[in-house]
N, C-alpha and C positions, 0 to 999 in steps of 0.2 A: 896305345899311342897317346901320349899326353902333350905332345908338342905340335904346333901347326905345321902343315906341309906347304911349302912355297910352290907356286904355280908359275914358274918362269916362262916367258913367251918364246924363248929360244930353245926349249926342250920339247922335242916332237912327241915323245912317249913317256907317260908316267903311270905307275901303278901304286895305289895307296891303300894300305889295309885300314879298314874302318869297320863299322857295324856290318856292312856288306863289303864287296870288293869294288873299289873305285878305280876307274881307268880313264886316262885322258890321252887323246891323240890330236895332233894338229895336222889337218889335211894339207896337201900341196898348195891349195889355193888360199891358205891362211885361216880357214874356218876351224874353230876349236870344237871338239866333241868330247863330252864327259858322260860317263855312265856309272851307275851304281847298281850292281846286281844284289837283289834282296832274296835270299834263298826262301823257297816255299811260298813266295808271293805270285799270284796268278794274274795280277794286273800290272799296268805300267803307266807312268806319267812321262810325257815328252814335251820339252819346251824349246822354242827357238827364240833366243834372246838377241835383240838388236841393240847395239851400243849407241842409241840415240833416244833422248827423252825430251820433255817439254822445255827444258832449259836451253836446248840447242836450236831453238826456233828463231825465225825472224821476229824481232820485237813488235812489229806492226801486225803480223799475221799469226800470232801465237794461237795454238790450238790445232795446228796442222798435223802434229805427230799423232794426236788422238783421232783426228779426222781420218788420217791414213790407216790407222789401226782398224777402224770400222770398214773401210773400203776394201781391205784385203780379204774380207769374207764375201765380197760381192761378185766374185767370178774371176776366172783366169782364161787363158786362151783355149783351154781344153775342158774346163768345168764351170758350170753356172753356180750361182749362189745356192740354188736348191740342191745341186749335185753335192756340194760340200756339206751342206746340212744333212742331207739324206745319208751320206756315207757314214757319218758318226751316229746318227739316230738309229740306223739299221743294225748297229753292233752294240747299242746301249752305251755308247761313249759320250764324253763331254768335251766340247771344243770351245775355247774361249780365248780372250786376250786381255792384257792390261797394259796401260801406259803409265809410266812413272816419270819422275823428273829427270832421271838419268838413264833410263832404258825403256824398251818396249819388249813385251814377251807374248808370244803366241803359243798356246799350249793345248794339250789334249790328254785325257785320261781314258784308257781303254783296257781291254783284256790283253794279256801278253800275246795272244794269237794275232792281234790286230796292230802290232807295232809297225810292221812293214808298210801297211796301208796308211797308217798315220804319218809316217815319214814322207811318203810319196805326196800326200795331200798338203802337208805343211810346206814342203819344198815348193810345190806348185804355187801355193798362195804367196810365198815370199818372193819367188823369182818371176812369176808370170802373170801377176794381177794386171788387169787391163784398165782399171779405174774408169769404167764406162761412164760417159757424160750423164746419161739419164740416171744411173745409179748414184752418181755423185750428187745430183740435185735432190734425189730422194733421201739420201743419207744426211744431207745438210739439215733437212727438216727433222729427222730423227735425233740428231745431235742437239739441235736447238731445244727439242722437247726434253732431252736428258739434262741439259743445263737448267731448264725451267724447273724440272723436278728437284734438282739440287738446290736451287735458290729458294724453294719452299721449305727446305730443311734448315731451321735456324742454327742447329749445332754445326752443320756443314758450312754454313755461311760464316759462323764465328771463326772456325778454323781457317777458312780461306782468307778472311780479312786479317787474321792474326799473322798469316804468312807474309802479307804485304808490309806489315809493320816490322817484323823481325828480320826480314830479308829486304831492306829498303833499296829501291832502285836496282834490284838484282833479278836475274831470270828465275831464281828459286822462289821468288815471291809471287810469280804469276800463276794463275790457276791452270792446272794440267789440261783441262778441256777447252780452254779459251773462254771467251765471253760471247754472248749472243751477237754483239756487234762484230767481233772478229770472225766468227763463223759465218755470219751473213755476208761478209765482205770477201772472204777468201775465194779464189777461183781455182779451177781444176789444174791449170798450168802451174800454179804455185805449189800445190800439193804434189803434183807429178814431179816437179823439180826436187822437192824435199825427198821424195821416194828415191829418185835416181841418184841423188847426192849421198844418201846415208845407208842405203841397203846394198850391201855387197858381201862377199865371202869373208873378207878380213874383219868386218864389224859384227859378225854373227857368231854366237856360241850356241851349240845344240847340247841339251842335257836330257838324260833319260834315266829313270830309276824304277826299280821293281823287277818284274820278270823279264829282264832284258839281257841280251848277249852283245857285248861290246863289238866284237868283230862283225856281227851281222849288221849292227847299226851303222858302223863305218862303211861297210861294203854297200849297203843300200843307199846311203847318202851319196856315196861316190857315183853310183850309177845314175841316180836322179839328177845330181848336179851336172854330171857330164852331158846328159841328154839335154839339159837346159842351157848348156854353153857357159857354165859357171865354174870351170875347173882350170882356168888360167893360173899360172904360178902367182903366189902372193904370200904375204906375211900378216900375222894378226895385227889389228889396230892397237896401238898402245893404250893402256888404261888411262883413265882421267888423272890429271895431276892432283896431288894431295896438298899443294900449296894453298894455305888458308886464304879465303877471300877477305878482302878489306871491306867491312861493313860499318857504316856510321849509324849506330842505333841511338834512339832517345827514349825518354819516358813518355811514349805516345799513349793517348786515350782515344778510343773511337766508339761511338754509339751508332748502331744501325737500327733505325726505327722500323719495327715490324709488328703487326697486330697478332701477337702470339700470347699464349697463356703464361709463358715463362720468360725470364731473362736468361739468355744463354751466354755465359761468360767464359772467356779464355784469358788467362794472365800468364805471362812468362817472358822469356828473353833469350839471349844467345846461349847456345849449348856447345856441344863438341862434335867434331867431324867423325866420319865413319871409322877411320883408322886410328883415332886418338887412343893412347894407351889407357885412358880413363874410362873406356867404354864398358868394361866389366864392372867397375865401381858404379857406373851409371845404371846398369841393370839392377844392382842391389839397391841403389838409392830409390828408384821408382817402385821396386817391389815392396819396400818398406814404407815409402812415403805415400804412394797413390795408386797402388795396384792390388786389388783384392779387398775382401771384407775386413781383414785385420789391419789394413794400412791406416796410417795416421789420418789422412784426409777423410776416409770413409768413416772412421770412428768419430772424428770431431764434427764433421759436417752432418752426417746422416744419423749416426747412432746416438750421439750425445745431445745434439741440438735439433734434429729433425728438420734441417733447413732445405734438404734436397733429396731427390731419389738417386740422381746420377752425379757422381763426382769422381775424378781421377786425375792423375798426372801422366805426362807423356814426354817422350824424347824423340826428336827427328834428327837423323844424321845423314849427311851426304859426303861426297868426296872431299869438299873443301870448306864445309860449314855445317852448322847444326843449330838446334833450338831445343828449349825445354818449355813446358807449360803445364798449367793446371786448368781443368774445365769443371764448371758446375752449372747445372740448370735448376733454377728456383723461381718462386713467385717474385714478381718485381719488388714487392715490399720487403723481401728478405735479402735482396741482392747486396745491399751495403754491408750487412752483417756477414754474409757469406764471403764477401771479398776480404773483409777484415780478418776472418778466420784463416782463409787461404794464405794471405800474405803473412799473417802472424805465425802460422805453422812453418812457412818457408824460412822466416827469420829464426825461429827456434831450431830448425834443422841446421841452419848455418852456424848458429851459436854453440849448440851442444852436440851435433852429430847424431848418430844412432847408437843404440845399446848393443851389447854383445848378443843378447837374445834376439833382437831384431836382425842383426847380421846373420845369425844362423838360420832364422826363419826365412830370410830372403834368399839365402843360398839354397835351402831346400825347395823353395817355391820355384826358383829358376831351373834347378836340376830336374825336378819332376816334370815341369812344363816342357822342357827341352826333350826329355826322353819320350814323353807321351806324344809330342808333336812328330817325332821322327818315326813313329809307327806307320805313318802314311807315306805312300810313294810320292805324292805331290810335294810334301814337305822336303823329302830327300832331293827331288828334282830341283826344287826351288833353292835349296842350300847350295847345290852344285853351281847353278847359274849365278847367284849372288857372289859366291866365292870367286868364280872365274872373272866376272866382269868387274866386281867391286874391289874386294880387298886384295886379291891375288894370292890368297892363302886358303887352304882347306883345313877346317877344324872338325875332327871327329867328335862324337859325343863325349868321349873321355877327355879330349883336349879342351872342349868347351867347359866342361864341369871343372877341370883342373884350373882353368883361368879364373873362373868365378870363385873357386875355393881359395884362391890366393889373395882375394880382396880382404882388406882389413877395415876396421872401423875408422881408422885414420884416413884411409883412402877415400872413403865415402864422405867424411867430414870435410876434407880439403876440397872435394868436388862441390859439395853443397855450398861452401864458402865462395867458391868461384862463381857458381850459378847465381847466387844471391847478390853478388857484386855487379852483375850486368844490369844495364838499363831495363826497366820493367815496362812492358807494353800490356795494354788491356783493351779487349774488345768486348762489347756487350751488344747482343742482338735480341731485340724484343721491344716491348713498349718503352717509350722514352722515360728514363729515370736518371735525371741529371745528377742525383746524389752519388752515383757510382764514379763520377769523374773526380770527386773530392776525397775518395777513400785512399 
């Protein structure tokens, strides 16, 4: 199969031939369930995806989505936090969660034998969490420690500050975890309201991959949801609009003074959205420009000049906006030269594009990385969730590779010209070096 399979919200049952067998069912309450059976695999990954992320929060109390993610592990009406942890530890499983800007995901990796137990516990966490007041205050302290840890990482700070510049006055520019001030100020009633407003069957997608049986997963979910009173009739929540956000970007420069050994620099600007037709060209662009040891940035910055240990390019894509950037960490005295090389390479890419050899090397890199990644049940589970919540289409490995193979040097060149034409923002985190502002 070399064409993407659409995932319409008004079709209750779908079967998709892929590397394994992919099936999708929409339950009567509007919850979507996708599974991929991987023959011969004795493990499974299960994810509960909630269609709410940090961009959906109150602008004053942002960080509530991530706060809530922590709290759902702290006990339900029938299980304590220790009960939840012990259930997975006792079978050698892994239970965790992540909060993104457009979704939240609670997931577990277990033996195939333990899939039913996993579904029961994740349903309980999603449906029946109590948000205990004492646990709420305890977790407030934990999250503030997590934020403090992140603020000690200058690379992380550079990326967070870059987001505020490239998504100006927009929810995508806010940090996912909030700030120390917003987490200190938020109260339980506000987080509880966020929970009740955004967690329901219609906003949830359940995905499972590995040694799983679709009919068993659907049946077990139905039983658990019915027992929790979550089987009233409903329809799936519509996916996010792909209408492009209106963002007024400028050539901003920002220095964050920190007593570190290196200057951590991010330079970039506006990019492309998640469903943009140029996304496959973007993957080739970053593969050749700033990903891997043969990339232009690695060769120019590290191999030829010895300016840095770490250098790379990146692209972020959301439903209605995107960004691209370049990162380098180097000694403060080398920062100005590193910036000149980065911007010079971007200009050269926009002027000349990439060679046919770079194109083929980039295609091979992406095809190989994609195939290797899909050997893992967690990667397959993740692919299902992002396909259903995000793009609304499923791409098999063959379809993904075919889309990449169709990219031409002209496609990459035109994209490079577009990216280079956007206003350029720069963030430097480390010892103050005013010279970086004039580069």
